[in-house]
N, C-alpha and C positions, 0 to 999 in steps of 0.2 A: 504494500500500500504506500503510495507516494508520500503520505503525510508523515512518515517516519524519518524523512531526510532532514534531520536537524543536527547541526554540528555544534558541539559543546567544548571543543578544544580552544585554547587561546587564539584570538584573531590578531591580525597584524597590529603591532604597537602604534603605528602611524594613524590607523583608523580610530583607535581608542583615544589617542591624543587629540584628534580632531573633534571627537565628541566632547571630551573634557574641556577643550578650548571653547567650544560652543556654549557649554554650560556656564563657563566663566563670563562670557560676553553678555549673557542675559542679566547678570547682576548690575552691569554698568550701562546697559543700553536699553532704550525703550522699544520703538518700532511701531509700525501700523498693526491694526488688528487683522487677524485672518478673516474675520467676518466682513470687514470692509473690502478686502481684496476679492472675496467671493461676490459681494454685491455689485462691485464695479466691473466684474467680468461679463463678457458677452458670449454668445454662442461661437463654437468653433470646433473643428475636427470631429464633427458629428455629435457633439455634446450640447446640452442646453447652456452650460457654462464651461468655458475653458479658462481656468485660473492659472495664469503663468506668473510665477513668483520670480523675484530678482535674486540673483546669485549672491549669497553672503548676507542678505538682509534678514532682519529678525521680525517675525510676525507673531503676535501674542493672542492668547485666548483660543477657545475652541470653536467648533462649527457644527451645527445641527442641520442636516438635510432631511426633510420629511417630517411627518407629524409625530406626536407622542400618543401613547395609549392612556386614556383616563381610567383609573381603577374604580371610579364611581359609576360612570355611565357606560363604560366599556366601548366608548367611541374613540376614533382616531381624530385628534384635535391638532390644529396648527397648519403650517404651510404644507403644501403638497411636495412630493419628492421631485427631483430633477436628475438628469444624467450629468455628472460632473467629472471633469478631468482636472487634477491638480498636478501641474508640472513644477517641481520644486526648484530645479536648477541649482541645487545645493543650499537653498534657503533654510533658515533656522526657524522652526515652529515651536515657540515656547508656550505650551498649552496651559501652563499654570494650574495644573490639577484638573483641567477640563478634557473634553474628548473631541475628536473629529468623528462624527457619527452619522451614518446614513440609516434612517429609521423608518420602519413600517411602510415601505413602499416597494414598488417593483422596478425601481430605477437602478442606475449603475454609478458607482464611485470608483475611479481609478486614481491612485496617488503614487507618485514616483519621485525619486531623487530629492528627498527631504531629510533634514536632521530634526527629529522630533524629541522634544524635551518635556518631561514632567506631565505627561498626559497619555492618551492612548488613541488608537484607531479602532472603531467598533462598527461592525455590521449588525444591525438589529432588525430581526424579522419576526413574523408570527404566522402560525398555520393552525387555525382553529375553525370551528363551524361558523363563526362570525366574521373572521378576517383571514385572508390568505395574502400576505404582503411580505415578500422575501426579496431583499436587495441582492445585487451581484456586484462584481468588480474585481479590483486587484490592489495589492500593496507591493511595490517593487523598488528595489535599490534604495531603501530608506534605512537610516540609522536611528535607533531609539536609545536614548540615554535616560536612565532612571524614570521609565514610564510609570505612571501611577496605575495601580491595579494590574494592568497587562500592557504588553507592547501592542499586540493585535488581539482582539477578542471577536470571535464569531458567535453571536448570540441569536439563535433563530435564523441562521443562514449557513450556507456551505456550498451548495451546488453552484458551479460557474463562478467560483471565487478562486483567485490565484494569489498566493503569498510566496514571493520569490526573491531570493538574494537580498534579504534584509539582515541587518546586524541589530541585535536586541541585547542591551546590557542593563543588568540590575533593576529588573521590574520591582516596584515597591509594594510590599504587602501593606495595604491600607485597612485591613479588616475584611469582614465578610462582604461579598457583593450582595446585591438586592434582587429579590424575586420580582419579576416584571409585572405580575398581576396586581400586587398590592404594595410594593415598595419596602417590605420588611427584609432585613438582612437574614442570612441563613448560613450556618457553619459549613454546609455542604457546597458553598460557593466561595471557596478561598480565592484570594487575590495573591499577587506576587509571582505569577507565572509569565514568562516572556511571551509565549504564544499559546492562546487557549481557544479551542474550537468546540462547537456543539457536539455533544455525544448522541444526539437524536438524528442519526443518519436517515432513518425512515421518513422523517418529516422534512429534513432540510438538505439531505445529500452530503456528499463528501467533497471538500475543497481539494485543490492541488497545492501542496506545501512542499517546496523544494529549495535546497541549497541555501537555507538560512543559517546564520551564525548566532548562537545563543551563548551568553556568558554571564556569570555572577562573580563579582570580585570577592565575595565571601566564600572561602573554600568549602564550607559545609553546605551552603546553598548550591554551589556549583556542582557538588557531588549528588545533589538531590534531583532526580529526573523530573519531578512535578514542578520544580522551579523553572524548568526550561519549557515544558510542553505538557498540556493537559487537555482532556475532554471534560466539559462541564455541561450539566443539564441546564435548561432554561429556567426551571422552577425548583431547583435543588433536589 
C-alpha cells in the first residue's frame, strides 16, 4: 500500500536549517495575511482561485475554504467551496496555530512549495445520509516546521488526494483533537502526528502518500511510529 512510504531517517541538514531560519524570521517580521492573498487572487490554471505567493515573503494566519458543519442544526453554514491552487514559490506561511482547511465541499485544494509554520493543512469531508461532501487535492514539496496538531490531516477525505515529497518536522501535541459532530475532545484522537489520515477507507478511500520525510528532534518521539504516521477515525 503506497501510504507506507514515509521516511523517518534524518533529512539533509540544509533543509532543517532553512526551516529553522524561517521560524526565526516570523519573530521579527510581520507580513500580509494568507486570507488577503486568497481574496485578491483571481481564476487561473483551471482553478477558481490561483494564489501565487512571493518567494521568501511571510504570510500569516490560516485559511478556510468551504462551509462548516453546525452541530445544532446539522446544516452546512458559510461560504461555498472553490477549487484553489496555492503556488508557494518558497513563501513562508506562519499559520499561528490556525489551519489551511478545505471543508465540507466537493472542491479541490492543491498546495505546493511552501514553508508552513505552527499550523496544519487539513482536508475535511463528510459522508452521511444528510451530506456527502468530500474534498480532493494535493500537498506537494512543502516543509512543515512545528505544525500544531498535525502537519497534514485527512479528516473525512482520502480518495484522489496526493501527499508527496513533503518534509514534516516536530508536529506539536496540543491535546486531544475534537469530534466533528459536537466539538468535544476525545482521547482517541491524539495530536502530535506528522501525517494523519482517515482510517475509514470504506467511506473516504485511500490517498496516495509517497516519498515524504518525517522527523522529530526528540529521540523518543522519533522512535515512536505514531508520531510520524497515523490513521484516525473521524469521530474517535
